[in-house]
PLY file of the C-alpha trace (Angstrom):
ply
format ascii 1.0
element vertex 91
property float x
property float y
property float z
element edge 90
property int vertex1
property int vertex2
end_header
-37.46 140.93 153.23
-36.78 137.55 154.85
-34.26 136.71 152.14
-32.35 139.94 152.79
-32.34 139.33 156.56
-31.13 135.76 156.12
-28.45 136.89 153.69
-27.27 139.61 156.09
-27.19 137.13 158.97
-25.15 134.68 156.90
-22.69 137.39 155.82
-22.34 138.57 159.41
-21.71 135.01 160.60
-19.04 134.47 157.95
-17.48 137.81 158.79
-17.34 137.01 162.50
-15.88 133.59 161.78
-13.27 135.11 159.47
-12.22 137.65 162.09
-11.73 134.98 164.72
-9.61 132.81 162.45
-7.55 135.73 161.21
-6.72 136.68 164.76
-5.72 133.14 165.53
-3.67 132.92 162.33
-1.98 136.21 163.15
-1.12 134.96 166.64
0.23 131.72 165.22
2.29 133.63 162.66
3.62 136.00 165.32
4.54 133.06 167.55
6.32 131.38 164.65
8.19 134.58 163.81
9.27 135.07 167.42
10.45 131.46 167.54
12.43 131.94 164.33
13.94 135.12 165.74
14.96 133.33 168.92
16.54 130.54 166.89
18.46 133.10 164.85
19.79 134.74 168.02
20.82 131.32 169.33
22.63 130.58 166.06
24.44 133.93 166.16
25.50 133.36 169.76
26.75 129.86 168.92
28.71 131.29 165.99
30.28 133.86 168.29
31.33 131.10 170.69
32.75 129.10 167.77
34.62 132.17 166.49
36.04 132.77 169.95
37.25 129.16 170.11
38.85 129.52 166.67
40.59 132.73 167.76
41.88 131.05 170.91
43.17 128.12 168.85
44.84 130.49 166.40
46.52 132.33 169.26
47.74 129.07 170.79
49.15 127.91 167.47
50.86 131.27 166.98
52.46 130.91 170.42
53.67 127.41 169.61
55.03 128.59 166.27
56.80 131.52 167.92
58.30 129.20 170.53
59.55 126.82 167.83
61.04 129.72 165.89
62.79 131.01 169.01
64.17 127.53 169.75
65.42 127.23 166.16
67.09 130.61 166.38
68.74 129.63 169.67
70.14 126.46 168.10
71.41 128.42 165.09
73.03 131.02 167.34
74.68 128.31 169.42
76.07 126.68 166.28
77.37 130.04 165.06
78.99 130.70 168.43
80.63 127.26 168.38
81.90 127.90 164.85
83.29 131.27 165.88
85.00 129.74 168.90
86.68 127.11 166.73
87.71 129.76 164.20
89.16 132.02 166.91
91.04 129.14 168.48
92.62 128.28 165.14
94.00 131.80 164.63
0 1
1 2
2 3
3 4
4 5
5 6
6 7
7 8
8 9
9 10
10 11
11 12
12 13
13 14
14 15
15 16
16 17
17 18
18 19
19 20
20 21
21 22
22 23
23 24
24 25
25 26
26 27
27 28
28 29
29 30
30 31
31 32
32 33
33 34
34 35
35 36
36 37
37 38
38 39
39 40
40 41
41 42
42 43
43 44
44 45
45 46
46 47
47 48
48 49
49 50
50 51
51 52
52 53
53 54
54 55
55 56
56 57
57 58
58 59
59 60
60 61
61 62
62 63
63 64
64 65
65 66
66 67
67 68
68 69
69 70
70 71
71 72
72 73
73 74
74 75
75 76
76 77
77 78
78 79
79 80
80 81
81 82
82 83
83 84
84 85
85 86
86 87
87 88
88 89
89 90
């Protein structure tokens, strides 16, 4: 009977110890998962900021390109007008 009682006490002690560690492990795992989730959110937000900066840069470059095109067209129109004026004066 003593052997059974000692065995039961040992099993109960191991069971109690296992429960305590599992709870601690679960808390550590949950904390790690929450930390990983927070890092992922931070990364997504940083990517959104980067994407916004890229879009702003693209828009600025488009504006510069449009301005250069407009200036080129103005020069071409001026040259055409000058050519027409010379042609009309010759006739």
